[in-house]
PDB file of N, CA, C and O in Angstrom:
ATOM      1  N   MET A   1       0.684  15.731 -36.232  1.00  0.00           N
ATOM      2  CA  MET A   1       1.942  16.442 -36.108  1.00  0.00           C
ATOM      3  C   MET A   1       2.068  17.434 -37.249  1.00  0.00           C
ATOM      4  O   MET A   1       1.665  17.163 -38.380  1.00  0.00           O
ATOM      5  N   GLY A   2       2.631  18.584 -36.931  1.00  0.00           N
ATOM      6  CA  GLY A   2       2.790  19.612 -37.940  1.00  0.00           C
ATOM      7  C   GLY A   2       4.190  19.643 -38.506  1.00  0.00           C
ATOM      8  O   GLY A   2       5.070  18.874 -38.121  1.00  0.00           O
ATOM      9  N   PHE A   3       4.359  20.566 -39.436  1.00  0.00           N
ATOM     10  CA  PHE A   3       5.651  20.728 -40.097  1.00  0.00           C
ATOM     11  C   PHE A   3       6.754  21.023 -39.091  1.00  0.00           C
ATOM     12  O   PHE A   3       7.842  20.455 -39.182  1.00  0.00           O
ATOM     13  N   ALA A   4       6.483  21.912 -38.126  1.00  0.00           N
ATOM     14  CA  ALA A   4       7.507  22.283 -37.136  1.00  0.00           C
ATOM     15  C   ALA A   4       7.915  21.075 -36.304  1.00  0.00           C
ATOM     16  O   ALA A   4       9.099  20.891 -36.019  1.00  0.00           O
ATOM     17  N   ASP A   5       6.951  20.252 -35.912  1.00  0.00           N
ATOM     18  CA  ASP A   5       7.276  19.042 -35.148  1.00  0.00           C
ATOM     19  C   ASP A   5       8.145  18.094 -35.972  1.00  0.00           C
ATOM     20  O   ASP A   5       9.142  17.569 -35.476  1.00  0.00           O
ATOM     21  N   ASP A   6       7.764  17.879 -37.232  1.00  0.00           N
ATOM     22  CA  ASP A   6       8.551  17.014 -38.107  1.00  0.00           C
ATOM     23  C   ASP A   6       9.939  17.599 -38.338  1.00  0.00           C
ATOM     24  O   ASP A   6      10.923  16.864 -38.424  1.00  0.00           O
ATOM     25  N   HIS A   7      10.012  18.923 -38.438  1.00  0.00           N
ATOM     26  CA  HIS A   7      11.302  19.560 -38.672  1.00  0.00           C
ATOM     27  C   HIS A   7      12.245  19.319 -37.491  1.00  0.00           C
ATOM     28  O   HIS A   7      13.394  18.922 -37.682  1.00  0.00           O
ATOM     29  N   GLN A   8      11.768  19.555 -36.295  1.00  0.00           N
ATOM     30  CA  GLN A   8      12.610  19.337 -35.110  1.00  0.00           C
ATOM     31  C   GLN A   8      13.012  17.873 -35.001  1.00  0.00           C
ATOM     32  O   GLN A   8      14.170  17.563 -34.721  1.00  0.00           O
ATOM     33  N   TRP A   9      12.068  16.982 -35.218  1.00  0.00           N
ATOM     34  CA  TRP A   9      12.360  15.557 -35.152  1.00  0.00           C
ATOM     35  C   TRP A   9      13.393  15.173 -36.217  1.00  0.00           C
ATOM     36  O   TRP A   9      14.339  14.436 -35.939  1.00  0.00           O
ATOM     37  N   SER A  10      13.200  15.679 -37.433  1.00  0.00           N
ATOM     38  CA  SER A  10      14.110  15.354 -38.537  1.00  0.00           C
ATOM     39  C   SER A  10      15.518  15.849 -38.259  1.00  0.00           C
ATOM     40  O   SER A  10      16.487  15.137 -38.521  1.00  0.00           O
ATOM     41  N   GLN A  11      15.645  17.054 -37.734  1.00  0.00           N
ATOM     42  CA  GLN A  11      16.963  17.597 -37.420  1.00  0.00           C
ATOM     43  C   GLN A  11      17.709  16.703 -36.422  1.00  0.00           C
ATOM     44  O   GLN A  11      18.920  16.515 -36.530  1.00  0.00           O
ATOM     45  N   ARG A  12      16.982  16.165 -35.466  1.00  0.00           N
ATOM     46  CA  ARG A  12      17.609  15.303 -34.454  1.00  0.00           C
ATOM     47  C   ARG A  12      17.969  13.919 -34.998  1.00  0.00           C
ATOM     48  O   ARG A  12      18.771  13.212 -34.387  1.00  0.00           O
ATOM     49  N   HIS A  13      17.395  13.525 -36.126  1.00  0.00           N
ATOM     50  CA  HIS A  13      17.572  12.159 -36.617  1.00  0.00           C
ATOM     51  C   HIS A  13      18.312  12.055 -37.953  1.00  0.00           C
ATOM     52  O   HIS A  13      18.359  10.972 -38.536  1.00  0.00           O
ATOM     53  N   LEU A  14      18.880  13.130 -38.444  1.00  0.00           N
ATOM     54  CA  LEU A  14      19.589  13.084 -39.730  1.00  0.00           C
ATOM     55  C   LEU A  14      20.725  12.063 -39.709  1.00  0.00           C
ATOM     56  O   LEU A  14      20.851  11.263 -40.636  1.00  0.00           O
ATOM     57  N   SER A  15      21.547  12.081 -38.672  1.00  0.00           N
ATOM     58  CA  SER A  15      22.679  11.147 -38.639  1.00  0.00           C
ATOM     59  C   SER A  15      22.196   9.707 -38.486  1.00  0.00           C
ATOM     60  O   SER A  15      22.791   8.794 -39.059  1.00  0.00           O
ATOM     61  N   HIS A  16      21.128   9.494 -37.724  1.00  0.00           N
ATOM     62  CA  HIS A  16      20.578   8.140 -37.577  1.00  0.00           C
ATOM     63  C   HIS A  16      20.066   7.625 -38.919  1.00  0.00           C
ATOM     64  O   HIS A  16      20.208   6.444 -39.236  1.00  0.00           O
ATOM     65  N   TYR A  17      19.468   8.521 -39.706  1.00  0.00           N
ATOM     66  CA  TYR A  17      18.973   8.161 -41.030  1.00  0.00           C
ATOM     67  C   TYR A  17      20.129   7.682 -41.903  1.00  0.00           C
ATOM     68  O   TYR A  17      20.064   6.609 -42.502  1.00  0.00           O
ATOM     69  N   VAL A  18      21.176   8.483 -41.966  1.00  0.00           N
ATOM     70  CA  VAL A  18      22.322   8.168 -42.831  1.00  0.00           C
ATOM     71  C   VAL A  18      23.032   6.897 -42.369  1.00  0.00           C
ATOM     72  O   VAL A  18      23.532   6.134 -43.195  1.00  0.00           O
ATOM     73  N   GLU A  19      23.081   6.665 -41.068  1.00  0.00           N
ATOM     74  CA  GLU A  19      23.746   5.478 -40.533  1.00  0.00           C
ATOM     75  C   GLU A  19      22.883   4.223 -40.635  1.00  0.00           C
ATOM     76  O   GLU A  19      23.346   3.122 -40.337  1.00  0.00           O
ATOM     77  N   GLY A  20      21.626   4.388 -41.055  1.00  0.00           N
ATOM     78  CA  GLY A  20      20.739   3.240 -41.195  1.00  0.00           C
ATOM     79  C   GLY A  20      20.150   2.764 -39.881  1.00  0.00           C
ATOM     80  O   GLY A  20      19.738   1.610 -39.766  1.00  0.00           O
ATOM     81  N   ASP A  21      20.106   3.651 -38.880  1.00  0.00           N
ATOM     82  CA  ASP A  21      19.628   3.273 -37.555  1.00  0.00           C
ATOM     83  C   ASP A  21      18.149   3.570 -37.320  1.00  0.00           C
ATOM     84  O   ASP A  21      17.683   3.484 -36.184  1.00  0.00           O
ATOM     85  N   LEU A  22      17.410   3.914 -38.357  1.00  0.00           N
ATOM     86  CA  LEU A  22      15.988   4.216 -38.204  1.00  0.00           C
ATOM     87  C   LEU A  22      15.138   3.078 -38.772  1.00  0.00           C
ATOM     88  O   LEU A  22      15.538   2.381 -39.704  1.00  0.00           O
ATOM     89  N   SER A  23      13.980   2.917 -38.193  1.00  0.00           N
ATOM     90  CA  SER A  23      13.027   1.938 -38.720  1.00  0.00           C
ATOM     91  C   SER A  23      12.541   2.413 -40.090  1.00  0.00           C
ATOM     92  O   SER A  23      12.749   3.565 -40.471  1.00  0.00           O
ATOM     93  N   HIS A  24      11.902   1.521 -40.810  1.00  0.00           N
ATOM     94  CA  HIS A  24      11.358   1.872 -42.121  1.00  0.00           C
ATOM     95  C   HIS A  24      10.367   3.029 -42.000  1.00  0.00           C
ATOM     96  O   HIS A  24      10.372   3.952 -42.815  1.00  0.00           O
ATOM     97  N   ARG A  25       9.537   2.969 -40.995  1.00  0.00           N
ATOM     98  CA  ARG A  25       8.535   4.027 -40.781  1.00  0.00           C
ATOM     99  C   ARG A  25       9.205   5.382 -40.498  1.00  0.00           C
ATOM    100  O   ARG A  25       8.791   6.408 -41.039  1.00  0.00           O
ATOM    101  N   ALA A  26      10.235   5.375 -39.653  1.00  0.00           N
ATOM    102  CA  ALA A  26      10.939   6.621 -39.325  1.00  0.00           C
ATOM    103  C   ALA A  26      11.680   7.163 -40.550  1.00  0.00           C
ATOM    104  O   ALA A  26      11.708   8.374 -40.769  1.00  0.00           O
ATOM    105  N   ARG A  27      12.277   6.280 -41.345  1.00  0.00           N
ATOM    106  CA  ARG A  27      12.959   6.715 -42.573  1.00  0.00           C
ATOM    107  C   ARG A  27      11.965   7.365 -43.534  1.00  0.00           C
ATOM    108  O   ARG A  27      12.263   8.389 -44.148  1.00  0.00           O
ATOM    109  N   SER A  28      10.788   6.763 -43.657  1.00  0.00           N
ATOM    110  CA  SER A  28       9.757   7.331 -44.529  1.00  0.00           C
ATOM    111  C   SER A  28       9.327   8.712 -44.043  1.00  0.00           C
ATOM    112  O   SER A  28       9.118   9.620 -44.848  1.00  0.00           O
ATOM    113  N   ARG A  29       9.199   8.867 -42.736  1.00  0.00           N
ATOM    114  CA  ARG A  29       8.827  10.164 -42.174  1.00  0.00           C
ATOM    115  C   ARG A  29       9.865  11.224 -42.527  1.00  0.00           C
ATOM    116  O   ARG A  29       9.519  12.328 -42.947  1.00  0.00           O
ATOM    117  N   LEU A  30      11.132  10.881 -42.353  1.00  0.00           N
ATOM    118  CA  LEU A  30      12.182  11.844 -42.658  1.00  0.00           C
ATOM    119  C   LEU A  30      12.256  12.117 -44.154  1.00  0.00           C
ATOM    120  O   LEU A  30      12.456  13.261 -44.562  1.00  0.00           O
ATOM    121  N   ASP A  31      12.099  11.093 -44.968  1.00  0.00           N
ATOM    122  CA  ASP A  31      12.081  11.275 -46.429  1.00  0.00           C
ATOM    123  C   ASP A  31      10.996  12.264 -46.848  1.00  0.00           C
ATOM    124  O   ASP A  31      11.248  13.187 -47.623  1.00  0.00           O
ATOM    125  N   ARG A  32       9.784  12.060 -46.325  1.00  0.00           N
ATOM    126  CA  ARG A  32       8.672  12.954 -46.672  1.00  0.00           C
ATOM    127  C   ARG A  32       8.977  14.393 -46.262  1.00  0.00           C
ATOM    128  O   ARG A  32       8.746  15.329 -47.026  1.00  0.00           O
ATOM    129  N   HIS A  33       9.492  14.554 -45.062  1.00  0.00           N
ATOM    130  CA  HIS A  33       9.770  15.901 -44.581  1.00  0.00           C
ATOM    131  C   HIS A  33      10.891  16.554 -45.404  1.00  0.00           C
ATOM    132  O   HIS A  33      10.790  17.727 -45.765  1.00  0.00           O
ATOM    133  N   ALA A  34      11.945  15.808 -45.697  1.00  0.00           N
ATOM    134  CA  ALA A  34      13.091  16.369 -46.424  1.00  0.00           C
ATOM    135  C   ALA A  34      12.726  16.778 -47.847  1.00  0.00           C
ATOM    136  O   ALA A  34      13.361  17.665 -48.416  1.00  0.00           O
ATOM    137  N   ARG A  35      11.719  16.146 -48.421  1.00  0.00           N
ATOM    138  CA  ARG A  35      11.262  16.555 -49.760  1.00  0.00           C
ATOM    139  C   ARG A  35      10.664  17.953 -49.737  1.00  0.00           C
ATOM    140  O   ARG A  35      10.801  18.701 -50.705  1.00  0.00           O
ATOM    141  N   ASP A  36      10.000  18.313 -48.637  1.00  0.00           N
ATOM    142  CA  ASP A  36       9.327  19.607 -48.527  1.00  0.00           C
ATOM    143  C   ASP A  36      10.138  20.667 -47.791  1.00  0.00           C
ATOM    144  O   ASP A  36       9.788  21.847 -47.842  1.00  0.00           O
ATOM    145  N   CYS A  37      11.202  20.281 -47.114  1.00  0.00           N
ATOM    146  CA  CYS A  37      11.986  21.209 -46.288  1.00  0.00           C
ATOM    147  C   CYS A  37      13.396  21.322 -46.866  1.00  0.00           C
ATOM    148  O   CYS A  37      14.181  20.376 -46.809  1.00  0.00           O
ATOM    149  N   ALA A  38      13.701  22.481 -47.417  1.00  0.00           N
ATOM    150  CA  ALA A  38      15.017  22.676 -48.029  1.00  0.00           C
ATOM    151  C   ALA A  38      16.145  22.503 -47.014  1.00  0.00           C
ATOM    152  O   ALA A  38      17.190  21.940 -47.341  1.00  0.00           O
ATOM    153  N   GLU A  39      15.945  22.976 -45.799  1.00  0.00           N
ATOM    154  CA  GLU A  39      16.991  22.877 -44.772  1.00  0.00           C
ATOM    155  C   GLU A  39      17.299  21.421 -44.426  1.00  0.00           C
ATOM    156  O   GLU A  39      18.466  21.037 -44.338  1.00  0.00           O
ATOM    157  N   CYS A  40      16.276  20.625 -44.234  1.00  0.00           N
ATOM    158  CA  CYS A  40      16.498  19.214 -43.914  1.00  0.00           C
ATOM    159  C   CYS A  40      17.033  18.447 -45.122  1.00  0.00           C
ATOM    160  O   CYS A  40      17.829  17.520 -44.967  1.00  0.00           O
ATOM    161  N   GLY A  41      16.602  18.826 -46.313  1.00  0.00           N
ATOM    162  CA  GLY A  41      17.157  18.210 -47.518  1.00  0.00           C
ATOM    163  C   GLY A  41      18.650  18.463 -47.630  1.00  0.00           C
ATOM    164  O   GLY A  41      19.420  17.552 -47.936  1.00  0.00           O
ATOM    165  N   ARG A  42      19.065  19.720 -47.378  1.00  0.00           N
ATOM    166  CA  ARG A  42      20.501  20.045 -47.392  1.00  0.00           C
ATOM    167  C   ARG A  42      21.234  19.306 -46.281  1.00  0.00           C
ATOM    168  O   ARG A  42      22.339  18.804 -46.488  1.00  0.00           O
ATOM    169  N   GLY A  43      20.622  19.239 -45.105  1.00  0.00           N
ATOM    170  CA  GLY A  43      21.245  18.532 -43.991  1.00  0.00           C
ATOM    171  C   GLY A  43      21.458  17.067 -44.294  1.00  0.00           C
ATOM    172  O   GLY A  43      22.494  16.497 -43.953  1.00  0.00           O
ATOM    173  N   LEU A  44      20.483  16.463 -44.929  1.00  0.00           N
ATOM    174  CA  LEU A  44      20.590  15.056 -45.298  1.00  0.00           C
ATOM    175  C   LEU A  44      21.704  14.839 -46.318  1.00  0.00           C
ATOM    176  O   LEU A  44      22.486  13.897 -46.195  1.00  0.00           O
ATOM    177  N   ARG A  45      21.774  15.708 -47.321  1.00  0.00           N
ATOM    178  CA  ARG A  45      22.858  15.598 -48.312  1.00  0.00           C
ATOM    179  C   ARG A  45      24.224  15.814 -47.664  1.00  0.00           C
ATOM    180  O   ARG A  45      25.186  15.127 -48.008  1.00  0.00           O
ATOM    181  N   ALA A  46      24.317  16.751 -46.738  1.00  0.00           N
ATOM    182  CA  ALA A  46      25.589  17.017 -46.058  1.00  0.00           C
ATOM    183  C   ALA A  46      26.007  15.828 -45.197  1.00  0.00           C
ATOM    184  O   ALA A  46      27.183  15.468 -45.167  1.00  0.00           O
ATOM    185  N   MET A  47      25.057  15.222 -44.502  1.00  0.00           N
ATOM    186  CA  MET A  47      25.378  14.056 -43.672  1.00  0.00           C
ATOM    187  C   MET A  47      25.829  12.877 -44.528  1.00  0.00           C
ATOM    188  O   MET A  47      26.743  12.144 -44.151  1.00  0.00           O
ATOM    189  N   ARG A  48      25.187  12.697 -45.682  1.00  0.00           N
ATOM    190  CA  ARG A  48      25.601  11.616 -46.587  1.00  0.00           C
ATOM    191  C   ARG A  48      27.017  11.859 -47.105  1.00  0.00           C
ATOM    192  O   ARG A  48      27.823  10.931 -47.178  1.00  0.00           O
ATOM    193  N   ALA A  49      27.317  13.106 -47.463  1.00  0.00           N
ATOM    194  CA  ALA A  49      28.660  13.434 -47.962  1.00  0.00           C
ATOM    195  C   ALA A  49      29.697  13.216 -46.868  1.00  0.00           C
ATOM    196  O   ALA A  49      30.776  12.685 -47.131  1.00  0.00           O
ATOM    197  N   LEU A  50      29.378  13.620 -45.654  1.00  0.00           N
ATOM    198  CA  LEU A  50      30.303  13.424 -44.535  1.00  0.00           C
ATOM    199  C   LEU A  50      30.545  11.943 -44.280  1.00  0.00           C
ATOM    200  O   LEU A  50      31.680  11.533 -44.038  1.00  0.00           O
ATOM    201  N   ALA A  51      29.496  11.146 -44.333  1.00  0.00           N
ATOM    202  CA  ALA A  51      29.642   9.703 -44.125  1.00  0.00           C
ATOM    203  C   ALA A  51      30.543   9.089 -45.194  1.00  0.00           C
ATOM    204  O   ALA A  51      31.363   8.223 -44.891  1.00  0.00           O
ATOM    205  N   ARG A  52      30.394   9.537 -46.455  1.00  0.00           N
ATOM    206  CA  ARG A  52      31.267   9.021 -47.530  1.00  0.00           C
ATOM    207  C   ARG A  52      32.719   9.408 -47.266  1.00  0.00           C
ATOM    208  O   ARG A  52      33.620   8.595 -47.468  1.00  0.00           O
ATOM    209  N   LEU A  53      32.952  10.632 -46.820  1.00  0.00           N
ATOM    210  CA  LEU A  53      34.316  11.073 -46.542  1.00  0.00           C
ATOM    211  C   LEU A  53      34.933  10.278 -45.401  1.00  0.00           C
ATOM    212  O   LEU A  53      36.095   9.877 -45.477  1.00  0.00           O
ATOM    213  N   VAL A  54      34.174  10.053 -44.360  1.00  0.00           N
ATOM    214  CA  VAL A  54      34.683   9.310 -43.207  1.00  0.00           C
ATOM    215  C   VAL A  54      35.008   7.876 -43.609  1.00  0.00           C
ATOM    216  O   VAL A  54      36.041   7.337 -43.211  1.00  0.00           O
ATOM    217  N   ARG A  55      34.129   7.257 -44.397  1.00  0.00           N
ATOM    218  CA  ARG A  55      34.417   5.883 -44.858  1.00  0.00           C
ATOM    219  C   ARG A  55      35.685   5.852 -45.701  1.00  0.00           C
ATOM    220  O   ARG A  55      36.408   4.856 -45.687  1.00  0.00           O
ATOM    221  N   GLY A  56      35.966   6.923 -46.433  1.00  0.00           N
ATOM    222  CA  GLY A  56      37.158   6.979 -47.261  1.00  0.00           C
ATOM    223  C   GLY A  56      38.446   7.092 -46.467  1.00  0.00           C
ATOM    224  O   GLY A  56      39.528   6.870 -47.010  1.00  0.00           O
ATOM    225  N   LEU A  57      38.347   7.435 -45.192  1.00  0.00           N
ATOM    226  CA  LEU A  57      39.536   7.575 -44.349  1.00  0.00           C
ATOM    227  C   LEU A  57      40.068   6.239 -43.850  1.00  0.00           C
ATOM    228  O   LEU A  57      41.199   6.161 -43.370  1.00  0.00           O
ATOM    229  N   ASP A  58      39.266   5.193 -43.959  1.00  0.00           N
ATOM    230  CA  ASP A  58      39.647   3.891 -43.410  1.00  0.00           C
ATOM    231  C   ASP A  58      40.994   3.385 -43.919  1.00  0.00           C
ATOM    232  O   ASP A  58      41.759   2.812 -43.143  1.00  0.00           O
ATOM    233  N   GLY A  59      41.299   3.576 -45.174  1.00  0.00           N
ATOM    234  CA  GLY A  59      42.523   3.026 -45.742  1.00  0.00           C
ATOM    235  C   GLY A  59      43.743   3.914 -45.596  1.00  0.00           C
ATOM    236  O   GLY A  59      44.835   3.522 -46.007  1.00  0.00           O
ATOM    237  N   LEU A  60      43.592   5.092 -45.026  1.00  0.00           N
ATOM    238  CA  LEU A  60      44.712   6.020 -44.909  1.00  0.00           C
ATOM    239  C   LEU A  60      45.577   5.707 -43.692  1.00  0.00           C
ATOM    240  O   LEU A  60      45.096   5.201 -42.678  1.00  0.00           O
ATOM    241  N   ALA A  61      46.842   6.015 -43.816  1.00  0.00           N
ATOM    242  CA  ALA A  61      47.753   5.853 -42.686  1.00  0.00           C
ATOM    243  C   ALA A  61      47.429   6.905 -41.633  1.00  0.00           C
ATOM    244  O   ALA A  61      47.009   8.010 -41.976  1.00  0.00           O
ATOM    245  N   PRO A  62      47.616   6.584 -40.374  1.00  0.00           N
ATOM    246  CA  PRO A  62      47.336   7.567 -39.329  1.00  0.00           C
ATOM    247  C   PRO A  62      48.245   8.788 -39.466  1.00  0.00           C
ATOM    248  O   PRO A  62      49.393   8.680 -39.899  1.00  0.00           O
ATOM    249  N   VAL A  63      47.721   9.924 -39.096  1.00  0.00           N
ATOM    250  CA  VAL A  63      48.488  11.164 -39.136  1.00  0.00           C
ATOM    251  C   VAL A  63      49.060  11.403 -37.751  1.00  0.00           C
ATOM    252  O   VAL A  63      48.326  11.400 -36.762  1.00  0.00           O
ATOM    253  N   ARG A  64      50.354  11.609 -37.677  1.00  0.00           N
ATOM    254  CA  ARG A  64      51.001  11.832 -36.383  1.00  0.00           C
ATOM    255  C   ARG A  64      51.199  13.325 -36.174  1.00  0.00           C
ATOM    256  O   ARG A  64      51.558  14.052 -37.100  1.00  0.00           O
ATOM    257  N   ALA A  65      50.965  13.764 -34.970  1.00  0.00           N
ATOM    258  CA  ALA A  65      51.188  15.164 -34.621  1.00  0.00           C
ATOM    259  C   ALA A  65      52.690  15.410 -34.545  1.00  0.00           C
ATOM    260  O   ALA A  65      53.444  14.506 -34.186  1.00  0.00           O
ATOM    261  N   PRO A  66      53.132  16.615 -34.875  1.00  0.00           N
ATOM    262  CA  PRO A  66      54.558  16.919 -34.753  1.00  0.00           C
ATOM    263  C   PRO A  66      55.014  16.736 -33.305  1.00  0.00           C
ATOM    264  O   PRO A  66      54.256  17.004 -32.372  1.00  0.00           O
ATOM    265  N   GLY A  67      56.235  16.285 -33.124  1.00  0.00           N
ATOM    266  CA  GLY A  67      56.765  16.046 -31.786  1.00  0.00           C
ATOM    267  C   GLY A  67      56.771  17.279 -30.908  1.00  0.00           C
ATOM    268  O   GLY A  67      56.723  17.162 -29.683  1.00  0.00           O
ATOM    269  N   THR A  68      56.830  18.453 -31.503  1.00  0.00           N
ATOM    270  CA  THR A  68      56.909  19.683 -30.709  1.00  0.00           C
ATOM    271  C   THR A  68      55.549  20.255 -30.340  1.00  0.00           C
ATOM    272  O   THR A  68      55.480  21.291 -29.679  1.00  0.00           O
ATOM    273  N   ILE A  69      54.483  19.612 -30.747  1.00  0.00           N
ATOM    274  CA  ILE A  69      53.162  20.191 -30.496  1.00  0.00           C
ATOM    275  C   ILE A  69      52.870  20.342 -29.007  1.00  0.00           C
ATOM    276  O   ILE A  69      52.207  21.297 -28.602  1.00  0.00           O
ATOM    277  N   PHE A  70      53.352  19.423 -28.198  1.00  0.00           N
ATOM    278  CA  PHE A  70      53.078  19.505 -26.778  1.00  0.00           C
ATOM    279  C   PHE A  70      53.957  20.520 -26.074  1.00  0.00           C
ATOM    280  O   PHE A  70      53.694  20.866 -24.922  1.00  0.00           O
ATOM    281  N   ASP A  71      54.990  21.003 -26.738  1.00  0.00           N
ATOM    282  CA  ASP A  71      55.812  22.065 -26.159  1.00  0.00           C
ATOM    283  C   ASP A  71      55.028  23.359 -26.033  1.00  0.00           C
ATOM    284  O   ASP A  71      55.386  24.218 -25.227  1.00  0.00           O
ATOM    285  N   ARG A  72      53.975  23.517 -26.808  1.00  0.00           N
ATOM    286  CA  ARG A  72      53.165  24.736 -26.767  1.00  0.00           C
ATOM    287  C   ARG A  72      52.085  24.680 -25.699  1.00  0.00           C
ATOM    288  O   ARG A  72      51.466  25.699 -25.392  1.00  0.00           O
ATOM    289  N   ILE A  73      51.857  23.532 -25.145  1.00  0.00           N
ATOM    290  CA  ILE A  73      50.759  23.362 -24.201  1.00  0.00           C
ATOM    291  C   ILE A  73      51.332  23.119 -22.813  1.00  0.00           C
ATOM    292  O   ILE A  73      52.174  22.242 -22.619  1.00  0.00           O
ATOM    293  N   ARG A  74      50.868  23.898 -21.863  1.00  0.00           N
ATOM    294  CA  ARG A  74      51.269  23.669 -20.481  1.00  0.00           C
ATOM    295  C   ARG A  74      50.018  23.616 -19.621  1.00  0.00           C
ATOM    296  O   ARG A  74      49.128  24.454 -19.767  1.00  0.00           O
ATOM    297  N   PRO A  75      49.944  22.655 -18.743  1.00  0.00           N
ATOM    298  CA  PRO A  75      48.794  22.623 -17.841  1.00  0.00           C
ATOM    299  C   PRO A  75      48.779  23.880 -16.970  1.00  0.00           C
ATOM    300  O   PRO A  75      49.832  24.397 -16.597  1.00  0.00           O
ATOM    301  N   ALA A  76      47.594  24.361 -16.653  1.00  0.00           N
ATOM    302  CA  ALA A  76      47.459  25.589 -15.866  1.00  0.00           C
ATOM    303  C   ALA A  76      48.165  25.479 -14.525  1.00  0.00           C
ATOM    304  O   ALA A  76      48.673  26.484 -14.028  1.00  0.00           O
ATOM    305  N   GLY A  77      48.217  24.315 -13.927  1.00  0.00           N
ATOM    306  CA  GLY A  77      48.842  24.152 -12.612  1.00  0.00           C
ATOM    307  C   GLY A  77      50.314  23.802 -12.675  1.00  0.00           C
ATOM    308  O   GLY A  77      50.885  23.399 -11.661  1.00  0.00           O
ATOM    309  N   ALA A  78      50.949  23.941 -13.827  1.00  0.00           N
ATOM    310  CA  ALA A  78      52.348  23.525 -13.970  1.00  0.00           C
ATOM    311  C   ALA A  78      53.313  24.622 -13.548  1.00  0.00           C
ATOM    312  O   ALA A  78      54.525  24.454 -13.686  1.00  0.00           O
ATOM    313  N   GLY A  79      52.816  25.723 -13.044  1.00  0.00           N
ATOM    314  CA  GLY A  79      53.714  26.756 -12.547  1.00  0.00           C
ATOM    315  C   GLY A  79      54.249  27.672 -13.613  1.00  0.00           C
ATOM    316  O   GLY A  79      55.265  28.332 -13.395  1.00  0.00           O
ATOM    317  N   GLY A  80      53.628  27.736 -14.715  1.00  0.00           N
ATOM    318  CA  GLY A  80      54.102  28.639 -15.774  1.00  0.00           C
ATOM    319  C   GLY A  80      52.973  29.023 -16.692  1.00  0.00           C
ATOM    320  O   GLY A  80      51.893  28.434 -16.657  1.00  0.00           O
ATOM    321  N   SER A  81      53.225  29.989 -17.492  1.00  0.00           N
ATOM    322  CA  SER A  81      52.224  30.397 -18.466  1.00  0.00           C
ATOM    323  C   SER A  81      52.473  29.628 -19.750  1.00  0.00           C
ATOM    324  O   SER A  81      53.576  29.133 -19.980  1.00  0.00           O
ATOM    325  N   PRO A  82      51.458  29.529 -20.578  1.00  0.00           N
ATOM    326  CA  PRO A  82      51.643  28.814 -21.842  1.00  0.00           C
ATOM    327  C   PRO A  82      52.723  29.475 -22.684  1.00  0.00           C
ATOM    328  O   PRO A  82      52.926  30.688 -22.631  1.00  0.00           O
ATOM    329  N   ALA A  83      53.402  28.658 -23.452  1.00  0.00           N
ATOM    330  CA  ALA A  83      54.445  29.180 -24.336  1.00  0.00           C
ATOM    331  C   ALA A  83      53.816  30.087 -25.369  1.00  0.00           C
ATOM    332  O   ALA A  83      52.692  29.836 -25.803  1.00  0.00           O
ATOM    333  N   PRO A  84      54.514  31.139 -25.776  1.00  0.00           N
ATOM    334  CA  PRO A  84      53.944  32.032 -26.781  1.00  0.00           C
ATOM    335  C   PRO A  84      53.752  31.290 -28.096  1.00  0.00           C
ATOM    336  O   PRO A  84      54.552  30.436 -28.478  1.00  0.00           O
ATOM    337  N   GLN A  85      52.674  31.640 -28.769  1.00  0.00           N
ATOM    338  CA  GLN A  85      52.376  31.012 -30.055  1.00  0.00           C
ATOM    339  C   GLN A  85      52.895  31.887 -31.161  1.00  0.00           C
ATOM    340  O   GLN A  85      52.796  33.113 -31.103  1.00  0.00           O
ATOM    341  N   THR A  86      53.445  31.260 -32.162  1.00  0.00           N
ATOM    342  CA  THR A  86      53.882  31.989 -33.341  1.00  0.00           C
ATOM    343  C   THR A  86      52.903  31.737 -34.450  1.00  0.00           C
ATOM    344  O   THR A  86      52.365  30.637 -34.584  1.00  0.00           O
ATOM    345  N   VAL A  87      52.676  32.735 -35.230  1.00  0.00           N
ATOM    346  CA  VAL A  87      51.726  32.610 -36.329  1.00  0.00           C
ATOM    347  C   VAL A  87      52.430  32.788 -37.639  1.00  0.00           C
ATOM    348  O   VAL A  87      51.799  32.717 -38.694  1.00  0.00           O
TER     349      VAL A  87
END
């Protein structure tokens, strides 16, 4: 397998790597490739950072949408056009 094959494979498996869903052999393959590929190295660091952020959300209270948010949305078949949006 060449660099391009490893690159495509690594791109598809970054999240599996971070989640711990890869075998030892597959993790080693991605580790080797990420050492030589700046793009995959950055992708791996970004996935790890995202995983840390998501884990940090566990203790937070849920965020509720404002009660009026659905006033702006109308189904296409409801007989009217969407309400104008203000910016």
